[in-house]
C-alpha positions in Angstrom: -5.9 71.8 -19.5 -4.8 70.7 -16.1 -7.0 68.3 -14.1 -8.1 69.4 -10.7 -6.3 67.3 -8.0 -8.7 65.4 -5.8 -9.0 65.8 -2.1 -7.1 62.9 -0.5 -8.6 63.0 3.0 -11.9 63.4 4.6 -12.1 66.3 7.1 -12.1 65.2 10.6 -11.6 61.5 10.0 -8.1 61.1 8.4 -9.3 58.3 6.2 -8.3 58.3 2.6 -11.1 58.8 0.1 -11.6 57.5 -3.4 -9.8 59.8 -5.8 -11.8 61.2 -8.6 -11.3 60.8 -12.3 -8.8 63.3 -13.7 -9.9 65.7 -16.4 -8.7 64.2 -19.7 -6.4 66.3 -21.8 -7.7 68.0 -24.9 -6.2 65.7 -27.6 -8.3 67.2 -30.3 -8.9 63.8 -32.0 -11.9 62.6 -30.0 -10.0 59.7 -28.6 -11.3 58.2 -25.4 -9.5 59.5 -22.3 -7.4 57.1 -20.2 -9.0 55.8 -17.1 -7.1 56.3 -13.9 -9.6 55.7 -11.2 -8.0 54.8 -7.9 -9.2 51.9 -5.9 -11.0 52.7 -2.6 -9.1 52.2 0.5 -11.8 51.8 3.2 -10.6 49.9 6.2 -12.1 49.7 9.6 -15.3 51.5 8.7 -18.6 50.4 10.2 -22.3 50.8 9.7 -23.3 51.4 13.2 -24.3 47.7 13.8 -20.9 46.2 14.5 -21.0 44.1 11.4 -17.9 44.0 9.1 -17.9 45.8 5.8 -16.4 44.7 2.6 -12.6 45.1 2.7 -11.3 46.9 -0.3 -8.0 46.0 -2.0 -5.6 49.0 -1.8 -4.5 50.5 -5.1 -1.3 49.0 -6.5 1.8 51.2 -6.6 2.6 53.1 -9.7 -1.0 53.8 -10.8 -2.2 57.2 -11.9 -4.0 59.0 -9.1 -5.3 62.0 -11.0 -2.5 64.3 -10.0 -1.6 65.0 -13.6 -2.7 64.5 -17.1 -2.5 60.9 -18.5 -0.8 60.4 -21.8 -2.8 58.2 -24.1 -1.1 55.1 -25.3 1.4 54.9 -22.4 -0.5 54.7 -19.1 -2.3 51.8 -17.6 -5.2 52.3 -15.3 -5.8 50.5 -12.1 -8.6 48.4 -13.7 -6.1 46.7 -15.9 -7.3 48.1 -19.3 -4.9 49.6 -21.8 -6.0 53.1 -23.0 -4.4 52.5 -26.4 -7.3 50.3 -27.4 -10.3 48.4 -26.0 -10.6 44.7 -25.4 -7.5 44.2 -23.3 -8.2 41.7 -20.4 -8.4 42.8 -16.8 -5.7 41.5 -14.5 -7.3 38.8 -12.3 -7.4 39.4 -8.6 -4.7 37.7 -6.6 -2.3 37.6 -9.6 -0.9 41.1 -9.3 2.6 42.1 -8.5 3.8 40.9 -5.1 1.3 38.0 -4.8 3.2 34.8 -3.8 2.3 31.5 -5.4 1.2 28.6 -3.1 2.0 25.9 -5.6 4.9 23.5 -4.7 8.0 23.7 -6.8 9.7 20.6 -8.2 12.5 20.9 -5.7 9.9 21.0 -2.8 8.1 18.0 -4.2 11.3 16.1 -4.5 12.3 17.0 -1.0 9.0 15.8 0.4 8.8 12.6 -1.7 12.4 11.4 -1.7 12.3 9.8 1.7 9.1 7.8 0.8 10.5 6.8 -2.7 13.8 5.7 -1.1 11.9 3.5 1.4 9.8 2.0 -1.4 13.0 1.3 -3.4 14.7 -0.4 -0.5 11.6 -2.5 0.2 11.3 -3.6 -3.4 15.0 -4.5 -3.6 14.7 -6.5 -0.4 11.6 -8.2 -1.6 13.1 -9.2 -4.9 16.3 -10.3 -3.2 14.4 -12.4 -0.7 12.3 -14.0 -3.3 15.3 -14.7 -5.4 17.2 -16.3 -2.5 14.2 -18.4 -1.5 13.8 -19.5 -5.1 17.5 -20.2 -5.3 17.4 -22.6 -2.3 15.7 -25.3 -4.4 17.0 -24.4 -7.9 18.3 -27.7 -9.5 17.9 -29.6 -6.2 18.8 -33.3 -6.7 19.2 -32.7 -10.5 22.0 -34.7 -12.0 22.6 -31.9 -14.5 23.0 -29.2 -11.9 26.4 -28.2 -10.5 24.7 -26.2 -7.7 25.5 -27.2 -4.1 22.1 -28.9 -3.9 22.5 -30.6 -7.4 23.8 -34.1 -8.1 26.0 -33.6 -11.1 29.1 -34.8 -9.3 27.4 -38.1 -8.6 26.3 -38.4 -12.3 29.9 -37.8 -13.4 31.2 -40.5 -11.1 28.6 -43.0 -12.3 29.5 -42.1 -15.9 33.2 -42.9 -15.3 32.1 -46.3 -14.1 30.0 -47.0 -17.2 26.6 -46.1 -15.8 24.5 -43.9 -18.1 22.1 -41.5 -16.5 18.9 -40.6 -18.2 16.7 -37.8 -16.8 12.9 -38.1 -17.3 10.2 -35.8 -16.1 7.1 -37.9 -16.8 5.9 -40.9 -14.7 4.8 -42.9 -17.8 8.1 -42.3 -19.4 9.9 -43.4 -16.3 7.8 -46.6 -16.0 8.4 -47.4 -19.6 12.2 -47.0 -19.2 12.4 -49.2 -16.1 13.6 -52.7 -16.6 15.8 -55.5 -15.2 19.0 -53.6 -16.1 17.9 -50.2 -14.8 17.8 -48.4 -11.5 14.8 -46.0 -11.3 15.3 -43.1 -8.9 12.2 -41.1 -7.9 13.4 -37.7 -6.6 10.3 -36.6 -4.6 7.6 -39.3 -4.5 5.4 -37.4 -2.0 4.7 -34.8 -4.8 3.3 -37.4 -7.2 -0.4 -37.6 -7.9 -2.4 -40.8 -7.9 -1.9 -41.7 -11.6 1.8 -41.1 -11.3 2.1 -43.3 -8.2 0.2 -46.0 -10.0 2.6 -45.9 -12.9 5.7 -46.0 -10.6 4.1 -48.9 -8.6 3.6 -50.8 -11.8 7.3 -50.3 -12.6 8.3 -51.6 -9.2 6.3 -54.7 -9.6 7.0 -55.6 -13.2 10.4 -54.2 -14.1 12.6 -56.6 -12.1 15.1 -53.8 -11.5 15.9 -51.5 -8.5 13.7 -48.6 -7.5 15.2 -45.9 -5.2 12.6 -43.7 -3.5 14.2 -40.6 -2.0 12.6 -39.6 1.4 9.1 -41.0 0.8 6.7 -40.0 3.5 3.2 -40.9 4.6 1.6 -39.6 1.3 3.6 -42.0 -0.9 4.4 -45.0 1.2 0.9 -46.6 1.3 0.9 -47.0 -2.5 4.6 -47.2 -3.5 5.9 -49.3 -0.5 2.9 -50.5 1.5 5.0 -52.8 3.6 6.9 -49.9 5.2 5.9 -47.1 7.5 7.5 -43.8 8.5 8.5 -43.4 12.1 9.4 -39.8 12.5 12.5 -37.8 11.8 16.1 -38.7 12.5 19.1 -36.3 12.9 22.6 -37.2 11.8 23.9 -36.7 15.4 21.3 -39.3 16.6 22.6 -42.2 14.4 23.8 -45.2 16.3 27.6 -45.3 16.8 27.8 -48.7 15.2 26.5 -47.6 11.8 25.6 -49.0 9.3 24.6 -51.9 11.6 23.3 -54.1 8.7 24.4 -56.9 6.4 23.9 -54.8 3.2 27.2 -55.0 1.2 27.0 -51.4 0.0 26.5 -50.0 3.5 29.3 -52.2 4.9 31.7 -50.9 2.3 30.7 -47.3 2.7 30.8 -47.2 6.5 29.4 -44.2 8.2 27.3 -42.0 5.8 25.1 -39.0 5.9 21.7 -40.7 5.9 20.4 -38.8 8.9 18.5 -35.5 8.9 15.5 -37.3 7.3 12.9 -40.0 7.9 13.1 -43.3 9.7 11.2 -46.4 8.7 9.9 -49.6 10.0 8.6 -52.8 8.3 7.4 -56.3 9.0 8.3 -57.6 5.4 10.4 -60.8 5.6 13.8 -60.3 3.9 13.9 -56.5 4.4 17.2 -55.0 5.4 17.5 -51.8 7.5 20.7 -49.8 7.8 21.9 -46.7 9.7 19.4 -47.0 12.6 18.4 -44.0 14.7 16.5 -44.8 17.9 16.1 -48.4 16.7 14.6 -47.6 13.3 16.6 -47.6 10.1 17.1 -44.5 7.9 17.9 -46.7 4.9 15.6 -49.6 4.1 15.8 -52.2 1.3 12.6 -54.1 0.5 12.7 -57.1 -1.8 10.2 -57.4 -4.6 7.4 -59.9 -4.2 6.8 -60.3 -8.0 9.6 -60.4 -10.6 12.7 -59.8 -8.5 14.6 -56.6 -7.9 14.2 -54.5 -4.8 13.0 -51.1 -3.5 15.4 -48.8 -1.6 13.9 -46.2 0.8 16.3 -43.4 1.5 15.3 -41.4 4.6 17.4 -38.4 3.4 18.9 -37.2 0.0 21.8 -35.5 1.7 24.5 -37.9 0.7 23.5 -37.6 -3.0 24.1 -33.8 -3.2 27.2 -32.2 -4.6 28.0 -30.4 -1.3 28.0 -33.5 0.8 29.1 -36.2 -1.6 32.8 -36.0 -0.4 31.8 -36.4 3.3 32.5 -39.7 5.1 31.3 -42.7 3.0 28.6 -40.8 1.1 30.2 -41.2 -2.4 30.7 -44.9 -1.9 27.2 -45.5 -0.6 25.7 -43.5 -3.5 27.7 -45.2 -6.2 26.9 -48.7 -5.0 23.2 -48.0 -4.5 22.7 -46.3 -7.9 25.4 -48.0 -9.9 24.4 -51.6 -9.5 22.7 -51.6 -12.9 24.2 -50.3 -16.2 21.5 -47.6 -16.6 20.1 -45.1 -14.2 16.7 -43.5 -14.9 16.5 -40.3 -12.8 12.9 -39.2 -12.5 12.4 -35.5 -11.6 8.7 -34.7 -11.2 7.6 -31.5 -12.8 4.4 -29.4 -12.1 3.0 -30.4 -15.4 3.5 -34.1 -14.6 2.1 -33.7 -11.1 -1.1 -32.0 -12.3 -1.8 -34.6 -15.0 -5.5 -35.6 -15.2 -6.1 -39.1 -14.0 -9.0 -39.5 -16.5 -8.2 -38.3 -20.0 -11.9 -37.9 -20.7 -12.4 -35.3 -18.1 -11.2 -31.7 -18.1 -8.5 -30.7 -15.7 -9.5 -28.0 -13.2 -8.0 -24.7 -14.0 -5.5 -23.5 -11.4 -6.4 -20.4 -9.5 -4.4 -17.1 -9.8 -2.9 -17.5 -6.4 -2.0 -21.1 -7.1 0.2 -19.9 -10.0 2.2 -17.6 -7.7 5.3 -19.2 -6.2 5.5 -19.5 -2.4 8.5 -17.2 -2.2 6.7 -14.4 -4.0 3.6 -14.8 -1.9 5.6 -14.0 1.2 7.3 -11.2 -0.6 4.0 -9.6 -1.6 2.7 -10.0 2.0 5.8 -8.2 3.3 5.3 -5.4 0.7 1.7 -5.0 1.7 2.7 -4.7 5.4 5.5 -2.2 4.5 3.1 -0.1 2.4 0.6 0.0 5.2 3.3 1.1 7.6 4.5 3.7 5.2 1.0 5.0 4.7 0.6 5.4 8.5 4.0 7.1 8.7 3.3 9.6 5.9 -0.5 10.1 6.4 -1.8 13.6 7.2 -2.6 14.0 10.8 -5.8 16.1 11.4 -5.0 18.3 14.3 -6.9 21.3 15.7 -8.0 24.1 13.4 -5.5 26.9 12.9 -6.5 30.4 12.0 -4.4 31.8 9.1 -4.5 35.0 7.1 -6.0 34.7 3.7 -3.6 35.1 0.8 -6.1 37.4 -1.0 -8.8 39.8 0.2 -12.3 38.2 0.1 -15.5 40.2 0.4 -17.5 39.6 3.5 -20.6 38.9 1.5 -18.8 36.2 -0.5 -17.5 34.5 2.6 -21.0 34.6 4.2 -22.6 33.1 1.1 -19.9 30.4 0.9 -20.5 29.4 4.5 -24.2 29.4 3.9 -23.9 27.1 0.9 -21.7 24.7 2.8 -24.1 24.6 5.8 -27.1 24.0 3.4 -25.3 21.2 1.5 -24.4 19.5 4.7 -27.9 20.1 6.1 -26.3 21.6 9.2 -29.1 23.7 10.5 -27.9 23.0 14.0 -24.4 24.4 13.3 -25.8 27.4 11.4 -28.2 28.2 14.2 -25.4 27.9 16.7 -23.2 30.3 14.7 -26.0 32.9 14.3 -26.9 32.8 18.0 -23.2 33.0 19.2 -22.5 36.0 16.9 -25.7 37.7 18.1 -24.7 37.1 21.8 -21.2 38.5 21.2 -22.6 41.7 19.6 -25.3 42.1 22.3 -23.1 41.6 25.3 -21.2 44.9 25.0 -24.4 46.8 24.2 -26.1 45.7 27.4 -23.0 45.9 29.6 -22.3 42.2 30.0 -18.6 41.2 30.1 -17.3 39.3 27.1 -16.5 36.1 29.1 -20.2 36.0 30.2 -21.7 36.6 26.7 -22.7 33.0 26.4 -24.1 32.6 29.9 -28.0 32.7 29.9 -28.1 33.8 33.5 -26.1 36.9 32.8 -27.1 37.9 29.2 -30.9 37.3 29.1 -31.8 39.6 32.0 -29.6 42.4 30.7 -31.2 42.1 27.2 -34.7 41.9 28.6 -34.1 45.1 30.6 -33.1 47.0 27.4 -36.1 46.0 25.4 -38.9 48.5 24.9 -42.5 47.7 25.5 -43.6 47.9 21.9 -42.4 45.3 19.4 -40.7 43.2 21.9 -39.7 39.7 20.7 -41.6 36.9 22.2 -38.8 35.4 24.2 -35.1 36.6 24.2 -34.0 33.4 25.9 -35.5 31.2 23.2 -33.9 33.4 20.5 -30.5 33.4 22.0 -30.4 29.9 23.7 -33.1 28.0 22.0 -33.4 24.7 20.2 -32.3 23.8 16.7 -34.7 25.0 13.9 -36.8 22.2 12.4 -36.4 23.3 8.8 -34.8 25.9 6.6 -37.8 28.2 7.0 -37.4 28.2 10.7 -33.7 28.9 10.4 -34.4 32.0 8.2 -37.1 33.1 10.7 -34.5 32.7 13.5 -32.0 34.9 11.6 -34.7 37.6 11.1 -35.7 37.6 14.8 -32.1 37.9 15.9 -31.7 40.9 13.6 -34.9 42.5 15.0 -33.7 41.8 18.6 -30.3 43.4 17.9 -31.9 46.5 16.3 -34.3 47.0 19.2 -31.5 46.8 21.7 -29.4 49.2 19.7 -32.2 51.7 19.5 -33.2 51.4 23.1 
């Protein structure tokens, strides 16, 4: 039995019509016929009101159109079901053949992100390198065990060859206990010491009877460790008096010119004190005699001549060996953070350091630079919100669904003003050609309102066309719905007039 072919066109219109279902073949086994219903292809049709209709999706190629009998078990209908058996899923809209995916591929993601990732990698590398270099500037500084340029291992080796033993301590109490008449106590950085550590070192100065060397003590340490001396600003090596050392100290006279500049200058009124290597009239090396059990205290304005990198310059080695090698034992005190944070009262609990206090200074600057770099990168890669761009939808959407979606968005945002504006603007654009008003003047009250009023009939006339088309914002949702109804009534009356 051959199915009757459907009529493909409508007479006088040329628009394709929906094809009918073909007559199923007589299989004789009572099986369900295959469905081959074609999709409607209605485009550009109207309902006489100028409003858009639902746009139908055209039938995909290769589907059965009813021109011939369908063979059970082999054909697929346009609705996505398999005639061989029920329960097969329907092909989702937008996933059919020929639909392009909008998801980014891995290659596209890498292309977009590689510049940002490269910038982050460069910034991290630079931050780590900067922090490492800053930390390396003071690694082992003035440490007799360090062979770094800023260490003092070369001086310790020279002292060892002359029979002077060097003992490194990191605790103020241990340093004070080790000090005695036959020792030289060197304090590497007295300004970093806390009050209990300064008291311990001051006790060693007064009671040991040996020599104490304070390296570059400033205003924080001098009042307690050397109250008879005062700091008088900084001195540069180039500013040292030409006749250096200009003092009667035997060690300075033997060494001659030395690198005691680039540090502090001192002044004192203590009788018997000896000042050497003056700069601007104030010495950069000051020897204070002890007022209790003998010995003396040496104030070095700069530690430069004790470092490995400068020990061989001028008379630095000679001056260092004579100042630190006058006793058979050298106690080299290197303060540590644990020693500097010791609690002065053992009965009280030490205050816990803050999180930022535990971060080294170099890393703090590195983190700040990373934060600034991240902010600049965010500004560089951030999405710029420009003007709205009209684009074709990747899939066909029913007009009713789009209308409902916009309505839900307006209701969620409580945007009655925006919704009313859209309704009135659409109504004015549809009414303008009906009453003979040009499109550019559709939103001009002086041109549109008189033309609409002239087309209205006497019966059922709306209260005020101007208020409907150019009125105020509705006060609530009910007023917004009433406005939409009145605009529809106004448009119907104008069309029927």
